[in-house]
C-alpha positions in Angstrom: 65.8 5.7 -9.4 62.4 6.4 -8.7 61.2 9.2 -6.6 57.9 9.6 -4.6 56.3 12.7 -3.6 53.4 12.6 -1.2 50.7 15.5 -0.5 48.0 15.8 2.0 47.9 14.9 5.6 47.5 17.2 8.4 45.2 17.6 11.6 41.7 16.6 11.7 39.1 15.9 14.3 37.7 12.3 15.0 35.2 11.3 12.3 36.8 13.5 9.6 38.3 12.8 6.3 41.8 13.5 4.6 43.0 12.6 1.3 46.5 11.5 0.8 48.3 11.3 -2.8 51.6 10.3 -4.0 53.3 10.5 -7.3 56.0 8.8 -9.0 58.9 9.9 -11.1 62.0 8.4 -12.5 62.3 5.2 -14.4 60.0 2.3 -13.2 60.9 -1.0 -14.9 57.9 -3.3 -15.5 54.9 -4.1 -13.3 54.6 -2.6 -9.7 52.5 -2.3 -6.8 51.8 1.0 -5.1 50.3 1.7 -1.5 50.6 3.0 1.7 52.1 2.3 5.0 52.0 3.9 8.2 54.0 4.2 11.4 52.7 5.5 14.9 55.2 6.4 17.7 56.7 3.3 19.2 55.3 1.0 16.8 56.6 -0.8 13.7 55.7 0.5 10.3 52.7 -1.4 8.9 50.9 -1.8 5.6 47.4 0.1 5.2 46.7 -0.5 1.6 48.2 -1.9 -1.5 47.0 -1.8 -5.0 48.2 -3.9 -8.0 48.2 -3.0 -11.7 45.5 -5.3 -12.2 43.3 -3.8 -9.4 43.9 -6.3 -6.8 43.8 -4.4 -3.3 44.7 -5.5 0.2 43.7 -3.3 3.4 44.8 -3.5 6.8 41.8 -5.0 8.7 41.4 -1.8 10.8 40.9 0.4 8.1 38.6 -1.7 5.9 35.3 0.2 5.1 36.9 3.4 6.0 39.9 3.9 3.8 39.8 3.5 -0.3 43.0 3.3 -2.2 43.0 4.1 -5.9 45.8 4.5 -8.5 46.3 6.1 -12.0 48.8 4.4 -14.2 48.8 7.4 -16.8 49.8 9.9 -14.2 51.8 7.2 -12.2 49.9 8.2 -9.1 48.3 6.5 -5.9 45.8 8.2 -3.4 44.4 7.4 0.1 41.2 8.6 0.6 40.6 8.2 4.7 37.3 8.4 6.2 35.8 8.2 9.6 39.3 8.8 11.0 39.9 8.1 14.8 43.1 8.8 17.1 44.1 5.3 16.3 45.0 6.4 12.9 47.5 9.0 14.0 50.8 8.3 12.3 53.4 9.1 9.7 52.0 7.8 6.5 54.6 6.6 3.6 53.9 6.2 0.0 55.5 3.0 -1.4 56.2 1.5 -4.6 57.6 -2.2 -5.1 59.0 -2.9 -8.5 58.7 -6.4 -9.2 61.3 -6.9 -12.1 64.3 -5.6 -9.9 62.6 -6.3 -6.3 63.1 -2.7 -5.4 61.1 -0.8 -2.7 60.8 2.9 -2.9 59.4 5.4 -0.3 58.2 8.8 -0.1 59.4 11.0 2.6 56.4 10.4 4.9 53.4 12.7 5.8 51.8 13.3 9.4 48.5 12.4 10.1 46.9 13.5 13.4 43.4 12.9 14.4 42.5 14.6 17.6 39.9 16.8 19.1 
């Protein structure tokens, strides 16, 4: 079983920055992709940024140029640097790990990001 623990998040003014971090523990088998999803009230969960072990990255169009995802395989962590935040970024952000060998998805508990003046 894999556990994901997130940190970061909070309240920030429009134009501000936040950094989210996520650490994985437990037994991970084989290759995996890590990333972040978000879910705003009344909306479906959407993928924000994903990064593979080979460094391939995929961003949600609306965050390109503002958000940067990174991972440290030695520490089994993934981070999301969020700049130029706007109210539309307000959501609960979830860390995700997809384990290819067993086709399993693991989720963090979620952290609230609120962008408001």
